[in-house]
N, C-alpha and C positions, 0 to 999 in steps of 0.2 A: 186429449191424452198427450202427455209429454213423451217425446221421442228420446230413447236412450242412445247415447253415443258410446261405442266400445273402443277400447284400445286393441289393435290388431297385432298379435305377437306371432312372428313366423318361426317355426321350427327350423333349426340349421339345415336339415336335410331337404327342406322345401326348396332351397336355392339349387340343390343338386337336381331335383326333379325338374325344376324350371329350366335349367341349363340343358338337360338331356333332351327336353321337348323342343327347345329352340334350335339345338343342333340338328335334330331329326328333321324339322320343317325347313331349316335353311338348306339341308341336303337335297330336299325334294324340290324346292323352288327358291330362287334368290329372294331374300328379305321376308319370306313367309314366317320364318322363326321370329323375326323382329316384330311382326304383326301380332303373332301369338303372345310374345312377351308383353306388349303394350296392352292388349286386351286382358290378359291375366292379372297384371298389376292393377289395372283400373278396377277389375272386379274384386280384388283383395282390398283395395281402398274402400270400395262400396260396402264392404262388411262392417265398416265402422258404424253405419247407421241401419243397415238392413240385415244383420246377422240372424235375427229371429224369423225372417221371412221364409227360410228354407227348412224343409222337413228333416227330421231325424231319420237317417237311413239305416243305421246299425249302432247298437250300444247308445252312446251319447253323441255320435258323430253325425253331423250335417254335411251335405254336399251341395255345392254350387257349380252348375254346368258352365264351363267356359265357352262363351259365345263363339260359334263358327268352328269349334274344334271338339273332338271327342275326348275331352279331358274334364275332370272335376276337381275342384278344390275341396279337400276334406278338412273339416274344422270342428271344433267344440266351443261351446259358449259357457263362460262363467258369469252368470247374471249378477251374482252378489258383488263381484269385483269389477264388473263391466269390462271384461276381457274376452277376446276371441283368440283362440289358439289355432293357427293354421298349421296343420300337421303335414300335409303333402298334396301333390297334384297327381 
């Protein structure tokens, strides 16, 4: 079976969510926010090939747990156009 590659499109508000989490973790411990950022971005990039692996949680929205942190990436998939829309964290 051929694996589908998706284009990941980030909602503009996703950057705000990401920055708020980074600031929160950097306030708790030096560089922890930077670690969160690198893990979150890596997982966003992984959605290019693994977007369909995660279950639908509500309506059409799928969620991917960010490793080591209590946050999830909320996204939808448009299989016809091979696009993933990352809505928020």
